C-alpha positions in Angstrom: 0.0 0.0 0.0 1.3 3.4 -0.9 1.3 5.7 2.2 2.7 8.9 0.8 3.6 10.4 -2.6 6.1 13.2 -3.1 5.8 15.2 -6.3 8.9 17.0 -7.5 9.3 19.3 -10.5 12.8 19.0 -12.1 15.5 21.6 -11.1 16.1 24.8 -13.0 17.0 24.3 -16.7 20.3 25.6 -18.2 18.5 27.8 -20.7 16.7 29.6 -17.8 19.8 30.5 -15.8 22.2 31.1 -18.8 20.6 33.5 -21.3 23.7 33.2 -23.6 23.2 29.4 -23.7 21.4 28.1 -26.8 20.4 24.6 -27.8 22.8 24.4 -30.8 25.2 22.1 -29.1 22.6 19.6 -27.7 22.3 16.1 -29.0 18.5 16.4 -28.6 17.2 19.9 -29.3 14.2 19.8 -26.9 16.0 18.1 -24.0 17.8 20.9 -22.0 19.9 19.8 -19.0 19.9 21.3 -15.6 21.8 24.5 -14.7 24.3 24.6 -11.8 21.4 26.0 -9.7 19.2 23.1 -10.8 21.8 20.6 -9.7 22.1 22.3 -6.3 18.3 22.2 -6.0 18.3 18.4 -6.7 21.1 17.9 -4.1 19.2 19.9 -1.5 16.0 17.9 -2.3 17.9 14.6 -1.8 19.1 15.8 1.6 15.6 16.8 2.5 14.1 13.5 1.5 16.7 11.4 3.3 14.5 11.0 6.4 11.2 10.5 4.5 11.6 6.8 3.8 11.1 7.0 0.1 10.8 3.5 -1.4 10.5 4.1 -5.1 11.4 6.9 -7.6 9.6 7.4 -10.9 10.5 10.1 -13.4 9.9 11.5 -16.8 12.4 10.5 -19.6 13.6 14.0 -20.2 17.2 14.6 -19.4 16.6 17.2 -16.8 14.2 15.0 -14.9 16.6 12.1 -15.1 19.4 14.4 -13.8 17.2 15.5 -10.9 16.0 12.0 -10.1 19.5 10.6 -10.3 21.0 13.1 -7.8 18.1 12.4 -5.4 18.4 8.6 -6.0 22.1 8.7 -5.1 21.3 10.4 -1.8 18.6 7.8 -1.1 20.3 4.8 -2.6 17.4 3.9 -4.8 16.8 2.9 -8.5 14.9 5.2 -10.9 12.0 4.0 -12.9 11.4 5.9 -16.2 7.7 6.5 -16.5 6.4 8.2 -19.7 3.2 9.0 -17.9 5.0 11.9 -16.2 6.5 13.4 -19.4 6.1 17.1 -20.2 2.9 18.0 -22.0 3.6 17.3 -25.7 2.2 20.6 -26.8 2.8 21.4 -30.5 3.3 25.1 -29.5 6.4 23.9 -27.4 7.6 21.0 -29.6 7.4 21.2 -33.4 7.5 17.3 -33.5 7.6 14.6 -30.8 10.7 15.5 -28.8 13.7 13.2 -29.3 14.7 11.9 -25.8 17.5 9.9 -24.4 17.1 6.2 -25.1 16.7 3.7 -22.2 20.2 2.3 -23.1 21.8 5.7 -23.1 20.0 6.8 -19.9 21.2 3.6 -18.2 24.8 4.4 -19.2 24.7 8.0 -18.1 22.6 7.5 -15.0 23.5 4.1 -13.4 20.5 4.2 -11.0 18.1 3.8 -13.9 16.2 0.5 -13.7 16.6 -0.8 -17.3 14.1 -3.6 -16.5 11.2 -1.2 -15.7 8.6 -0.7 -18.5 6.5 2.4 -18.5 2.8 1.9 -17.9 1.9 4.8 -20.2 3.0 5.9 -23.7 1.8 9.4 -24.5 0.9 10.3 -28.1 2.1 13.5 -29.8 0.6 16.0 -30.1 -1.2 16.7 -26.8 -3.4 19.8 -27.3 -5.9 19.2 -24.5 -4.4 19.5 -21.0 -7.3 18.0 -19.2 -8.0 15.3 -21.7 -4.5 14.2 -22.4 -2.1 15.2 -19.6 -4.5 14.7 -16.7 -5.6 11.3 -18.1 -2.1 9.9 -18.6 -0.8 11.1 -15.3 -3.8 9.6 -13.5 -3.3 6.3 -15.5 0.4 6.1 -14.5 -0.4 6.9 -10.8 -3.2 4.4 -10.7 -0.8 1.7 -12.0 1.9 2.6 -9.6 -0.4 2.8 -6.6 -1.8 -0.6 -7.5 1.6 -2.3 -7.8 4.0 -0.6 -5.3 4.1 -0.1 -1.6 5.6 2.6 0.7 6.5 6.2 -0.1 6.8 7.2 -3.8 8.7 10.1 -5.3 7.6 11.3 -8.8 9.9 13.6 -10.7 8.2 15.4 -13.6 7.6 18.8 -15.2 5.3 21.7 -14.6 2.3 20.2 -16.5 2.7 16.6 -15.1 3.4 17.6 -11.5 0.4 20.0 -11.5 -1.7 17.1 -12.7 -0.5 14.7 -10.0 
């Protein structure tokens, strides 16, 4: 039985803190990493959660959420489950096409705490133009599956749209 759920938005993105930064050198154009401030935020969150008995960590497949989750997971000595149900809203105003994200294999190499055996319960469809119909539905579906199958305290690392929905 799940007794508590913590919902965490990823740390500050690099393009927010560094106005001279631009995405031209990224491998994946829409997948901006954390800034130094975002990394510090994740470290502080990990320290904060140390005494909360978190049992499981689920996160969106975007690089910044993986970075945030991995920093916290290191502090808590836990694996990370990549759950597409908590992905950013796939709004065509934000993404010209479905965003290219890090593969499970690459994520596992970069972030050793990623559980490569976990399979996402939800696979969102691009584009998502209806917040309530698309985002709320997929976040609820992912949460329902997790609550049914896991026990203890859960941490979800997502984005503005997905954490507001949870």
